[in-house]
C-alpha positions as CSV (number, residue, x, y, z in Angstrom):
1,M,0.0,0.0,0.0
2,A,1.0,3.6,-0.5
3,V,2.0,5.3,2.8
4,S,1.0,8.8,3.9
5,V,2.2,10.7,7.0
6,A,-0.2,12.9,8.9
7,A,1.4,15.3,11.3
8,G,-0.1,18.8,11.5
9,C,-2.7,17.6,8.9
10,H,-2.7,20.9,7.0
11,S,-1.7,19.2,3.7
12,A,-4.3,17.5,1.6
13,N,-1.8,14.6,1.3
14,A,-2.1,13.8,5.0
15,M,-5.3,11.8,4.8
16,V,-6.0,10.2,1.4
17,D,-8.0,7.2,0.4
18,G,-6.3,3.9,-0.2
19,C,-3.2,4.8,1.9
20,F,-1.8,3.4,5.0
21,T,-1.6,6.6,7.1
22,I,0.9,7.1,9.9
23,D,-0.8,9.5,12.1
24,L,1.4,11.7,14.3
25,A,-1.2,14.4,15.1
26,Q,-1.4,13.6,18.8
27,M,2.4,14.0,19.2
28,T,2.3,17.6,20.3
29,R,4.7,17.8,23.3
30,M,7.2,20.7,23.5
31,E,10.1,21.3,25.8
32,F,12.4,24.3,26.2
33,D,16.1,24.1,27.0
34,D,16.9,27.3,28.9
35,A,20.7,26.7,28.7
36,K,20.7,26.3,24.9
37,Q,17.7,28.5,24.2
38,E,16.4,25.7,22.1
39,V,12.8,24.4,21.8
40,Q,12.1,20.7,21.2
41,V,8.9,20.2,19.2
42,Q,7.1,16.9,18.4
43,A,5.9,16.3,14.9
44,G,2.2,16.8,15.4
45,S,2.5,20.4,16.7
46,T,1.0,23.4,14.8
47,L,2.6,26.8,14.3
48,H,0.0,28.4,16.6
49,A,1.0,26.1,19.4
50,L,4.7,26.6,18.8
51,D,4.3,30.4,18.7
52,A,2.3,30.4,22.0
53,F,4.8,28.1,23.7
54,C,7.9,30.2,22.6
55,R,6.2,33.5,23.3
56,A,5.7,32.5,26.9
57,K,9.5,32.4,27.1
58,G,9.9,35.7,25.2
59,R,11.4,33.7,22.3
60,L,10.4,32.8,18.7
61,V,11.1,30.4,15.9
62,P,10.4,32.0,12.5
63,V,7.5,30.0,11.1
64,G,4.8,30.5,8.5
65,T,1.8,32.8,8.2
66,N,-1.1,30.3,9.0
67,G,-1.3,29.0,12.6
68,D,-3.1,25.8,11.6
69,T,-0.1,24.7,9.5
70,G,1.9,21.8,10.9
71,V,5.5,22.4,12.1
72,S,6.6,19.2,10.3
73,G,5.4,20.0,6.8
74,L,6.5,23.7,7.0
75,T,10.0,22.9,8.3
76,L,10.8,20.1,5.9
77,S,9.7,22.3,3.0
78,G,11.8,25.3,4.1
79,G,9.4,27.5,6.0
80,M,8.8,31.1,5.0
81,G,6.8,33.6,7.1
82,W,6.6,37.0,8.7
83,F,10.1,36.9,10.3
84,T,11.9,35.6,7.2
85,R,13.6,38.8,6.2
86,K,15.1,39.3,9.6
87,F,15.8,35.8,10.8
88,G,15.7,33.6,7.7
89,F,13.6,30.5,7.0
90,T,12.3,28.0,9.6
91,V,14.7,25.4,8.4
92,D,17.7,27.7,9.0
93,H,16.9,27.2,12.7
94,L,16.6,23.5,12.7
95,V,19.6,22.2,14.7
96,G,18.5,18.6,15.3
97,I,15.9,15.9,14.5
98,D,14.7,12.6,15.7
99,I,13.9,10.4,12.7
100,V,12.6,7.0,11.8
101,L,14.3,5.7,8.7
102,P,12.5,3.5,6.1
103,T,14.4,0.5,7.5
104,G,12.8,1.1,10.9
105,Q,16.0,2.4,12.5
106,F,15.3,5.2,15.0
107,L,18.0,8.0,15.2
108,K,17.7,10.4,18.1
109,N,18.9,14.0,18.2
110,V,20.8,14.0,14.8
111,R,22.9,17.1,14.6
112,E,25.7,18.6,12.5
113,D,28.3,17.0,14.7
114,S,26.7,13.6,14.7
115,P,27.7,10.5,12.5
116,H,24.4,11.0,10.6
117,A,24.8,14.8,10.0
118,D,24.1,14.2,6.3
119,L,20.5,13.2,7.2
120,L,19.9,16.5,8.9
121,W,21.3,18.3,5.9
122,A,19.1,16.2,3.6
123,C,15.9,16.9,5.6
124,R,16.4,20.7,5.4
125,G,14.0,21.5,2.7
126,S,13.6,18.1,1.1
127,G,9.9,17.7,1.9
128,G,10.7,14.8,4.2
129,G,11.5,12.0,1.8
130,F,14.3,10.5,3.9
131,G,12.3,9.1,6.8
132,I,9.7,10.3,9.3
133,V,10.9,13.1,11.5
134,T,9.2,12.7,14.9
135,N,10.9,15.5,16.8
136,F,12.4,18.8,15.8
137,Y,15.1,20.9,17.7
138,F,15.0,24.6,16.9
139,Q,17.3,27.4,17.9
140,T,15.2,30.4,19.1
141,H,15.5,34.2,18.9
142,P,14.4,36.8,21.4
143,M,11.0,38.4,20.5
144,P,11.9,41.7,18.6
145,N,10.9,45.2,19.6
146,D,9.4,44.2,23.0
147,E,6.7,42.3,21.1
148,Q,5.3,45.5,19.6
149,F,4.2,44.8,16.0
150,L,2.5,46.9,13.4
151,L,0.2,45.0,11.1
152,G,-1.9,46.2,8.2
153,T,-3.5,45.3,4.9
154,V,-3.7,47.3,1.6
155,V,-6.2,46.2,-1.0
156,S,-5.9,47.8,-4.5
157,L,-8.8,47.6,-6.9
158,C,-7.2,46.4,-10.2
159,P,-9.7,45.3,-12.9
160,T,-7.0,45.3,-15.6
161,T,-3.7,43.4,-16.0
162,S,-1.8,46.7,-16.5
163,M,-3.2,48.0,-13.2
164,K,-2.1,44.8,-11.4
165,Q,1.4,45.2,-12.9
166,T,1.7,48.7,-11.6
167,V,0.6,47.7,-8.1
168,V,3.0,44.7,-8.0
169,K,5.9,46.9,-9.2
170,S,5.2,49.6,-6.7
171,W,4.9,47.0,-3.9
172,W,8.2,45.4,-4.8
173,Q,10.0,48.8,-4.8
174,K,8.5,49.7,-1.4
175,L,9.5,46.3,0.1
176,N,13.0,46.6,-1.2
177,S,13.4,50.0,0.3
178,C,12.3,48.7,3.8
179,S,14.6,47.4,6.5
180,N,14.6,43.7,7.2
181,E,12.3,44.4,10.1
182,T,9.4,44.8,7.6
183,M,7.8,41.9,5.8
184,S,5.0,42.0,3.2
185,I,3.1,39.4,1.2
186,L,1.2,40.2,-2.0
187,V,-1.5,37.8,-3.2
188,L,-2.0,36.9,-6.8
189,P,-4.3,36.1,-8.5
190,A,-7.1,37.7,-6.6
191,A,-9.1,39.5,-9.4
192,P,-10.2,42.2,-9.4
193,V,-8.2,43.2,-6.4
194,V,-4.5,42.8,-5.3
195,P,-4.2,42.4,-1.5
196,Q,-1.0,43.2,0.3
197,L,-0.3,42.2,3.9
198,W,2.4,44.2,5.8
199,V,4.0,43.7,9.2
200,H,6.7,45.7,10.9
201,Y,8.5,44.5,14.0
202,G,11.1,47.2,14.5
203,P,11.2,50.6,16.1
């Protein structure tokens, strides 16, 4: 039988007919290492849960933009979100994994200085094809700007293609002129409007 893996269950591929599904959705435990400022996150956790857990410590892991997304799928695919310009991708903060290989072998806390460091490297952005990651170890950052953020939305009415092109060009120029403490996402296609979401987490 084909095998699917359900972790955060955000992906349509998590639960499909005719598959043997390995369901990790109830694996949601998190632990914080104060000495290393690392957070350990089980595979079924969501971004919302990880955000809330880290925020209680005054820390963050840069994750995506939708709280219902699973930590597993986002991380193993790279992970872009509101803090990407300042801190990088989610996968840039992945310092270790626990993983079950297709042979059934279980490897715990695989890091860059371990004998299986190539597996950690391979899982960073691979989509998860090298085994099933059951636990993630992330380096965290302090919450920026005393947790004071400015969030806003701009929606431009653009019934024609040329108007959309003008808006996209203007948006790109504005974003490039901003510091790395400002992030924006523009949504296309969204006829006849072009929504922009902006967040600033600096002074």
